[in-house]
C-alpha positions as CSV (number, residue, x, y, z in Angstrom):
1,X,114.4,89.9,75.0
2,X,116.3,92.9,75.7
3,X,115.5,96.2,73.7
4,X,118.4,98.5,72.9
5,X,117.7,102.2,72.1
6,X,119.5,102.4,69.0
7,X,120.7,106.6,69.1
8,X,122.1,106.3,73.1
9,X,122.6,102.5,72.7
10,X,121.2,102.0,76.1
11,X,118.7,99.4,77.5
12,X,114.8,100.1,76.5
13,X,113.1,97.5,77.8
14,X,113.0,93.9,78.5
15,X,110.8,91.0,77.7
16,X,110.9,87.6,79.6
17,X,108.7,84.7,79.9
18,X,107.8,83.6,83.9
19,X,106.0,80.3,84.8
20,X,102.4,81.7,87.1
21,X,100.7,78.9,88.8
22,X,101.6,76.8,86.5
23,X,100.3,79.2,83.2
24,X,103.3,80.7,80.9
25,X,103.3,85.0,81.7
26,X,104.9,87.9,79.7
27,X,106.6,90.1,81.8
28,X,108.1,93.1,80.1
29,X,109.6,96.2,82.1
30,X,110.5,99.9,80.2
31,X,113.4,101.5,81.6
32,X,114.1,105.4,81.5
33,X,115.6,108.8,83.9
34,X,118.8,107.0,82.3
35,X,121.9,109.5,84.4
36,X,125.3,109.1,85.6
37,X,124.8,108.7,89.5
38,X,128.0,111.1,91.7
39,X,130.3,108.4,90.4
40,X,130.4,108.4,86.7
41,X,128.1,105.2,85.9
42,X,125.0,105.4,84.2
43,X,121.6,104.1,86.1
44,X,117.8,104.0,84.6
45,X,116.4,106.2,87.5
46,X,112.6,104.8,86.6
47,X,111.2,101.4,85.8
48,X,107.9,100.4,84.8
49,X,107.5,97.4,85.5
50,X,103.7,94.6,86.2
51,X,103.6,95.8,89.7
52,X,103.9,99.1,88.8
53,X,106.9,101.9,88.8
54,X,110.0,101.7,90.6
55,X,111.4,105.5,90.5
56,X,114.9,105.7,92.6
57,X,116.4,109.1,93.7
58,X,119.8,108.4,94.3
59,X,122.5,105.4,93.2
60,X,125.5,104.4,95.1
61,X,128.1,102.7,93.4
62,X,131.5,101.3,94.9
63,X,130.2,101.7,98.3
64,X,132.4,99.9,101.2
65,X,131.2,97.8,103.2
66,X,132.0,96.4,107.3
67,X,133.9,92.6,106.3
68,X,132.3,92.2,109.4
69,X,128.4,90.6,108.0
70,X,130.6,87.9,105.6
71,X,131.8,86.2,109.2
72,X,129.6,84.0,111.0
């Protein structure tokens, strides 16, 4: 399930079920601290997960990638 904040239209929370050792377990993640990155895209810089919080200092998009990493 995806929960959208009706005032901002941003993702507030996700809830799903995963199989852990044969037991269906509900997992939820909340998203906050939304900011625009240097390229103007909006991201949640904080995620609260069952494993603990995840905080991002910087999120980059459209980064140049060396094409050599895709060859054998």
